C-alpha positions in Angstrom: -64.5 -132.9 -9.8 -66.7 -135.2 -12.0 -67.7 -138.5 -10.5 -68.1 -141.5 -12.9 -70.1 -144.4 -11.6 -71.9 -147.5 -12.8 -75.6 -146.9 -12.0 -77.5 -149.2 -9.8 -81.3 -149.7 -9.3 -81.1 -147.0 -6.5 -80.2 -144.5 -9.3 -83.4 -145.2 -11.2 -84.6 -141.6 -11.0 -81.3 -140.2 -12.2 -81.3 -142.8 -15.0 -84.8 -141.9 -16.1 -84.2 -138.1 -16.0 -81.0 -138.3 -17.9 -82.4 -140.7 -20.5 -85.5 -138.5 -21.1 -83.4 -135.4 -21.4 -81.0 -137.1 -23.8 -83.9 -138.2 -26.0 -85.3 -134.7 -26.2 -81.9 -133.2 -27.2 -81.0 -136.0 -29.7 -84.4 -135.9 -31.3 -84.7 -132.1 -31.2 -87.9 -132.3 -29.2 -89.4 -129.3 -27.4 -88.6 -128.9 -23.7 -92.2 -129.6 -22.7 -92.5 -132.8 -24.8 -94.6 -135.4 -23.1 -93.4 -139.0 -23.4 -95.9 -141.8 -23.8 -96.5 -143.9 -20.7 -95.2 -146.9 -22.6 -91.8 -145.5 -23.3 -91.4 -144.3 -19.7 -92.6 -147.6 -18.3 -90.5 -149.8 -20.6 -87.4 -147.6 -20.1 -87.7 -147.8 -16.3 -88.3 -151.6 -16.5 -85.2 -152.0 -18.8 -83.0 -150.1 -16.4 -84.1 -152.2 -13.5 -84.4 -155.6 -15.2 -82.6 -155.5 -18.5 -79.2 -156.9 -19.3 -77.4 -153.5 -19.4 -74.8 -151.3 -17.8 -75.2 -147.6 -17.6 -72.5 -145.1 -16.5 -73.5 -141.7 -15.0 -71.2 -138.7 -15.0 -72.1 -136.5 -12.1 -70.9 -133.0 -11.2 -71.7 -132.4 -7.6 -75.3 -133.7 -7.5 -76.2 -133.0 -11.2 -76.1 -135.7 -13.9 -74.1 -134.2 -16.7 -73.7 -137.3 -18.8 -74.8 -140.9 -19.3 -74.0 -143.8 -21.5 -75.4 -147.3 -21.7 -74.5 -150.7 -23.1 -77.0 -153.4 -23.7 -76.1 -157.1 -23.9 -77.5 -159.7 -26.1 -76.8 -163.5 -26.3 -76.8 -165.2 -29.7 -75.9 -168.7 -30.8 -72.1 -168.9 -30.7 -70.3 -168.6 -34.0 -66.7 -169.0 -35.1 -66.1 -165.2 -35.0 -68.1 -164.8 -31.7 -67.5 -168.0 -29.7 -69.2 -166.8 -26.6 -72.3 -165.6 -28.4 -72.2 -162.4 -26.3 -72.6 -159.1 -28.1 -73.1 -155.6 -26.9 -74.6 -152.4 -28.2 -73.4 -149.0 -27.0 -76.1 -146.4 -26.9 -77.5 -143.2 -25.4 -74.1 -141.6 -25.0 -74.9 -138.1 -23.9 -73.2 -135.1 -22.3 -74.9 -131.8 -21.4 -73.8 -129.2 -23.9 -71.9 -127.0 -21.4 -69.7 -130.1 -20.5 -68.9 -131.3 -24.0 -65.4 -131.6 -25.5 -63.9 -132.4 -22.1 -63.4 -136.1 -22.4 -66.6 -137.1 -20.5 -68.2 -139.2 -23.2 -64.8 -140.8 -23.9 -64.4 -141.8 -20.2 -68.0 -143.2 -20.1 -67.4 -145.2 -23.3 -64.1 -146.5 -22.1 -65.8 -147.8 -18.9 -68.5 -149.5 -20.9 -66.1 -151.0 -23.4 -64.1 -152.5 -20.4 -67.3 -153.8 -18.9 -68.3 -155.5 -22.2 -64.9 -157.2 -22.6 -65.0 -158.3 -18.9 -68.4 -159.8 -19.5 -67.1 -161.9 -22.5 -68.6 -159.9 -25.3 -66.8 -160.3 -28.6 -68.4 -157.4 -30.5 -69.7 -154.0 -29.6 -72.0 -152.2 -32.1 -73.5 -148.7 -32.0 -75.6 -146.3 -34.0 -73.6 -143.1 -34.3 -74.7 -139.5 -34.9 -72.5 -137.5 -37.2 -71.2 -135.6 -34.2 -70.4 -138.8 -32.4 -68.5 -140.5 -35.2 -65.0 -138.9 -34.5 -65.2 -140.1 -30.8 -66.1 -143.6 -31.8 -63.5 -143.8 -34.5 -60.9 -142.7 -32.0 -62.0 -145.5 -29.7 -61.4 -148.0 -32.5 -64.9 -148.5 -33.9 -65.1 -149.1 -37.6 -67.9 -148.6 -40.1 -69.5 -151.9 -41.1 -71.4 -152.9 -44.2 -72.1 -156.5 -43.1 -75.4 -155.9 -41.4 -78.9 -155.9 -42.8 -82.0 -155.0 -40.7 -85.7 -155.8 -40.8 -87.9 -153.4 -38.8 -91.4 -154.4 -37.8 -93.9 -151.9 -39.2 
């Protein structure tokens, strides 16, 4: 039976191993890829100190899935009176466990968490394979955002 739980700081090693595995798979990196000290350090710090919630899906003692939601606070607006927004990210399930509702369950837990925390909007960046899941959860494509990236 699969256990779903909100990760705590005591789960830091599980969080880090699942995030680094997810990054390799999503970015098509080789199994022996070596991450920079910076990304490892900053990821660890964010899991411990960042305004986020992460769900782990565990089968026996193996993490088979993870998903995170990060929270940001902006100045309140008419459409977002609390100023609280959330960004769903790093939704990942090991390949042998896919198409069994695991990602859906993790996302539903995080959506509930966001609404409970007063968020008025949840955004995400979707892969093509993830789009059907997110659409079925009610996410819509948006054309209202522009982005400036530091180079």
